[in-house]
LOKOLTOR-555745 format. One line per 4 residues: their letters; for each residue z, x, y of C-alpha. Coordinates in pm, 1 decimal, m for minus. Example, Ala and Ser with C-alpha at 12.3 -4.5 7.8 and 13.67 -1.06 7.14 Angstrom:
<rs>
AS> 780.0 1230.0 m450.0  714.0 1367.0 m106.0
</rs>
This chain:
<rs>
XXXX> 0.0 0.0 0.0  m98.1 145.1 336.2  89.7 82.7 655.8  m94.9 m104.8 924.1
XXXX> m73.2 63.5 1265.8  20.4 m265.1 1432.9  326.0 m303.3 1205.4  478.8 30.7 1295.9
XXXX> 783.4 56.6 1517.3  633.6 137.2 1856.5  979.4 197.1 2005.6  1079.8 471.5 1759.4
XXXX> 1164.2 795.1 1934.2  1150.8 650.4 2285.2  1521.0 582.7 2343.8  1747.1 740.5 2602.2
XXXX> 1945.7 941.4 2348.2  1662.6 1184.7 2277.6  1573.5 1498.5 2466.7  1362.1 1320.2 2725.2
XXXX> 1369.0 1476.3 3066.6  1575.3 1279.4 3318.0  1740.9 1045.9 3065.3  2026.2 1059.7 2818.2
XXXX> 2346.4 1260.1 2826.1  2433.3 1570.1 3025.0  2552.5 1791.8 2742.4  2647.9 2081.9 2971.1
XXXX> 2908.3 1869.4 3151.7  3025.8 1722.6 2822.7  3075.9 2068.2 2672.7  3272.2 2176.6 2979.9
XXXX> 3497.7 1869.6 2951.9  3558.4 1900.0 2576.7  3644.1 2271.3 2601.3  3894.9 2227.6 2883.7
XXXX> 4258.1 2323.8 2806.5  4372.6 1960.7 2846.1  4122.5 1831.2 2586.5  4208.5 2111.8 2343.8
XXXX> 4578.8 2026.3 2371.5  4502.4 1654.3 2324.8  4298.8 1720.5 2007.5  4560.5 1962.8 1876.0
XXXX> 4832.6 1695.2 1909.5  4627.0 1443.3 1713.8  4531.2 1695.9 1445.5  4896.5 1793.1 1405.2
XXXX> 4996.8 1426.2 1369.8  4719.3 1370.4 1114.2  4834.0 1668.4 908.8  5197.3 1557.2 924.2
XXXX> 5100.5 1208.1 805.5  4883.7 1368.4 531.2  4575.3 1181.4 648.3  4382.9 1484.0 777.4
XXXX> 4043.9 1505.1 599.0  4150.3 1304.0 294.9  3904.7 1017.8 350.3  4161.0 737.2 378.6
XXXX> 4005.5 601.6 699.4  4317.2 654.4 912.7  4340.1 836.4 1244.8  4619.5 939.8 1480.7
XXXX> 4580.8 762.7 1813.7  4753.8 786.9 2151.2  4887.0 465.1 2302.0  4898.3 408.4 2678.8
XXXX> 5265.2 511.9 2679.6  5174.6 842.1 2511.3  5316.0 759.6 2168.2  5107.3 866.3 1868.2
XXXX> 5044.0 597.0 1606.2  4820.7 567.6 1299.6  4529.9 324.2 1297.7  4188.7 284.7 1138.9
XXXX> 3926.8 538.5 1245.7  3675.5 269.6 1332.1  3907.8 92.5 1576.7  4033.5 416.2 1729.6
XXXX> 3689.8 568.0 1788.8  3518.3 246.6 1897.9  3776.2 170.3 2166.2  3659.7 446.8 2398.3
XXXX> 3308.3 309.7 2425.1  3146.2 206.4 2748.0  3314.8 362.3 3051.9  3599.1 492.3 2830.7
XXXX> 3817.1 188.0 2889.9  4123.8 172.9 2669.9  4240.5 m153.7 2519.2  4554.9 m18.6 2358.7
</rs>
């Protein structure tokens, strides 16, 4: 069976997430932010909590998460990572 050219996905490869000039993410700023001392400390706290709770890299689907008050609690990875979506607004 051959694929008809009119049935192909014409939008494939034309999104903003690709390496198209003038669109997408600014990876240089993102790298600068993620490598800052504050972000490193933040990640280190969560990794330490994950190791203490024995959930670090064991595939159980749990993650350590900061609450607004600064307390670290365990919750599902999907909820924790999805919360910081558009504009980074926190719901917790």
